[in-house]
N, C-alpha and C positions, 0 to 999 in steps of 0.2 A: 403552827406558825403561819401556814398559808391562810387560815381563817383570820388571823390577826391582820395580815396584809390586806386581804379583801375588805375587812371592816374599816381599816385605815383609809382605804381608797374610796369607799362608798358612803361613809357617814361624814357628817359635818365636822367631826373632831379635828381633822387635818386643817381645815379652813380656819377654825378657832385658834389652833396653835399658831398658824401662819400669821394671822392677823394680830395676835398678841405680841408679836416681835417688833411691831412698828414703833419706833421711838423718834421718828422724824420730827424735829422742832421747827418752829418759825425762824426763818433766817433773820439774823441781825449782825451788825458789824462785830467781828471777833479779832482777837490778837493774833490767833493762829488758825490755819487749816492743818488738821493732822490727817494725812493721807496714809491709811493703814495699807500695807502691802497685800497683794492678792489678785488684783486684775488691772489691766490698763484702763478700764472704764473709771475706776476710782482716781487714777491720776488725771484723766481728762476732766472729770467732774471737779476735782480740786483745782485744776488750772482755770476752769470756767469761773469758779467761785472767786478766785484771785483776780481774774480779768474784770469781773463785775464789781470789784471793790469790797467784797465781803470780808476780807481779812488782810492784815498787814504782812504776814509771813506765813510760809508754808513749810511743814516738816514732812518729808517723805520718810516712811518708817518701814524698814525691811532689813534683812540681814545680808551682810557681805556685799557682793557685787550687785545684787538686786536693788539695793537702795540707790546705787549710782545709775542704774538703768532707769529707775523711776525719775531721778533728777533729769536725765537726758530727755525723757518723754515730756516732763514738765517745761523744760526749756523750749522744746519744739512747739509746745502749745502756748508759748509766750510769757511764761513766768519769768521775771527778771532773776538772773542767777544770784544777785545779792540778797534776794528775798526768800531763797530756798535753803533750809537747814536740812541736814542729813543725819538720820538715826540708823546707824549700820548694825546696831547690837540687838535690836528687837527680832526675835525669832517667832515668838507667838504673841497672841493677844495679851497674855499675862505680862509680857515685857514692855509693852507700849507706854503705859503711864510712867514707868521709871525712865524710859528713853526720853520722853518729852521733858521730864523734870531735869535730867542731865544736860538738855540743850537750852535750859533757861526758862521754861514755862513754869509760872507760879500757879499751883493748883488752886489756891485760895482766891486769887484775884483775876487771873487771865481767863478770857473767854475763849473756848476752843470749838471749832467746827470739826467734828470727826466724820470722815468720809469712809464709809464701808458698805458692804452690800446689805440689802434689806434683812436677810435672816441673821445677820451678824450684829445688827444694831443694838439689840437688847443686851446681849452679853458684853459687848464692848462698852456700853454706857455703865452697866453694873460694875465692870472691872475698874473703869476710871473713877467712878464714884467711890468704890471701895478704897482706891488709892488716895482719896481726898480731893478729887477735882469737884469744884462747886458749879462751874459755869459751862455746861456742855450743850452743844446743838449737834444733833446727829443728822446726816444726810446720806442718802444713797445715790448712786450714779443714776440719773434720770435725764432724759433728753428734753424734758420740759419741767417747769417749776410747779405744775398742777399737782395736787395731792393724789395718792392712789385712790381708785374707785372704792366706794364704800356702800353700805346699805345692802341692796338685794343681790349684789354681784356674787356669783358663785363660781367655783372652780369647775372646769371640765376635766375629763379624764387625763388629757395630755398635761394640763397644768398640775394636776395631782401627782402624776408620775415624775414630771420635771422637778417639782419641789421636794419629793420624798427623800432624796439623798441629802439635800441641804438640811432638812429638818432632822434627819437622823444624825448627821454630823454635829449640828448645833446641840442636840439633845445630849450627845456624848460628851461634848465640850463643856456644857453646863455641869454635868455630873463630875467631870474631872476637876473643873475649877472649884466646886464646892468641896470636894475631897482634899484639894490642896490648900484650902483656906483662902482662896482668891476672891470669894464672894461672901 
């Protein structure tokens, strides 16, 4: 096991897996920003997208009181209350597509900007597409609109260690989604 961890940390395989998760699309006007629960940076990014006029409505998606917390953060960041919808039923990524539909999103016709973290984009997009969503744009919380570095950029050891747990979590979540028939 130690040998596998060492190989994971020193070979380019981890970088390849990490880069393969990028699903960030070109921004265009959308009907909804879907802010998936998980971190305040997602809420701030969603609010910034709303302020910049990229979408008409925002749906905060989390379970129970956490969705109300997300709404409060969005309000603080300037999203008008009448433009925020709340999905309090979504506990996992599996639940988000159904939660959006219950709030009136039309998977066939509505365009949705999904805000989640970088390593979660690929699985989120796959699950929404599996649920019939046709027009998706994925965004990660970024402090600038420039794309991530590409080309000869390489991970240092600190970056490899920092992303290891995210990649392990996403790998397990992909396997579980496949086993549950969600992908």
